N, C-alpha and C positions, 0 to 999 in steps of 0.2 A: 471142382474148384470152388472154393468158399467164398461167397459175395461179401465185399466189406460191408459194415453195418451202416445203415441209413444216416445220415447228417443230421445233428440236432439242430432245430431251427435256432435262428440268430436271435439272441436274447435283446429285447427293447431296454434301453436305460432309460427311466425316466427321471426327469429333473425334480427335485425337490423344490415346493413353492417357497418363495421368499426372494429377496434381493437378489439382484443379479451381482456375480462377482466383477471384478476388475477386467477390463479390456482394453484393447490398444487405444480406443477412444474414450475411455473413463475419464480423463482428465478433461477433455474437450467437453464431454457432457456435464460435469461438474460446472465447469467455468461458464458455460452459457446458462446453467441454471442460477448460478451465483449474479451473472449479471443481471438476470432478469428479476430477480429476487431483491437484489440491492436496488435497483431502479424502483420496484414496486413499493418496498417497505421501508427503505433507508437503510443506514448502516446498523443503528441501534436495534432496530427490530428484527432484523434477519437473524436466522440462527444456523448453525452448521445441521442440526437435524431438519429444518425446513428445506434447507438447499438440498441435501441428500434425499429427502422426500421428492423434492422437484426433479432430481435428476435421476432417481429410480434406482439409488445406490444405498449402501449401508455407509451411514454417518463414519464409520472406522476408515473408510477409504477416502473420505474428505480430511480427515486427520492425516492420513498417510501420504496424500498428495500435498497438502497446504499447511499442516501443523494447527493453524489456528485460523480465526475468523479474518484477522488482521491479514495474514499470509494470503488467504483466499481473494480477499478484497485487492491486494497489491497485483496479484496474478491477472484477477479478471479486468482491471482496470489499466493494466499494462504499465503499472508504475516503476520508475527506475530503482525506487529505495523502498525499503520496510521499515517500520517503527522498530521491530526486533534487531536490526542492525545499527539502524541511525542513532538510537537513545544511547546505547553503550559507547559508540563512537564519540558521541558529543560530551558525553560526562566523564570519559577516561582522561585522567589527568586533573591538575590543580583547579579549583573552582575558580580563581581569578582569570583563568585562560579560557574559559567556557565560550565567552563571546567571540574569541580570536578562532576558536575551533569551529564554532557554529558558522560563521562569515566564510572561513576559508572551506569548509565541507560542502555549502551550498552553491558557492560561486566555482568551485572546482566540477562539483557534479552537473551543474548547467552548462558548464563549458563545452560538454559534450552534445553536439546537436541531437544524437539519437536518445539521449537520456532525457532531454528536457522536452523534444516534441511530445510524448505522451501527457506530459504534465499540461503543457499549453494547450494541447487538443482538449484536454479534460475542462479548462477554464473556460474554452471558448463555447463548448457544449452549454456549460453551467449558466452562460449569460442570457441562454434563451430557454432553459428548461430548469423548472422550479423544482423538480423532483431531482434533478441532479445537484442542485446547489444545497438541497437538504442533506442529499448523501455525502458529499464531499465535507460540508460543515460538520457532520456528525463523526465521519471517520478522523477528521483533524483534531477535533476536541478532544474525542474519547481515546483514540488510539495514540495520540501523538503528544499534543501541546497541554493537556491535562495532565499527562503522567510525567511529563518533565517539571510542569511547574511543581507537581506533588512532591516530587524528588528533589527538587531545589528549595522547596519549602516557600515559595513566592505565589503571590496572587496569580492565577490564570490570566489576569488582563495582561500583565508585564510579559508572560510568554506570548501571548496572542500579539502584541504589539510590537515585539521583537521581530516574530515571523512576519507581520504584514510588512514591516519595514524592509525586511531582506526579499520578500516577494515582490515588492513595489520595484526594488533595485534591479530584480532579473527581468520583469517586464519591460521597463525602460531600456534595459540593456540589449534584449534580444527581439524585442517585439516592435517597440518605437525606434529601437536603434539610434538613441538620443546620444550625440557625440558631445564631449570627448568620452562619457561614460561607456559608450559601446566598445570602444575599443582600448579603454586603459588596461593596463596590467592586474592581473589578478591580485598580486600581493600588494600594489598600490592600494586597491580597494580595500583589501583585509586591513591595512593600516589605516584607511580612513574611517571605516565602519565599526571596527571590532571595539574601540571604547563606548560608543553609543550604544551597542548592543549589550555589553557587559554591564553598562548601568541598570539596562532592564532586567537583567538576571541577578543582580546581586541583592542580598535579602534587603527588605525595607526597613530603612533606619527609624 
């Protein structure tokens, strides 16, 4: 009886050196690296390549999961909205109605407790953390306010004042719970605030 040939030794597969591919937790690793990098360097100086290096992944994976630095910041800070979605929503439609759309958008979004909590939590942290202040300021100016001001061809100060007024309304409504502001209907507030916000956003005369 002929004996079967001896089995060949198992081949050892060696991994190529370089960045590790995506895994089930790659997104979480990138977010952890993003939070650390944004906190240390601020929004402006943080880069996708630097965050990828910190996470030990290829920069292409960062783009795959988050598309842009702005998208990665929104995810890392657990913000309810992204500039890539907000800006087209605000600008879609007649220019003379931008104030109304902006007011209604902010009031409707913050009416959802789950949506406003991450924003308010970020603000509370910023009150005692200078690095957080810098990070938020850079993100707000570069990713949102200055971009809208440029599109509308108005001075950045006008956009900043409009946002500041709306942010103050949100704080008084949901943090201080000032009555009757805290319980007034959204549409009543839109009617009251929209003309003032529109004045900031109209072209300077």
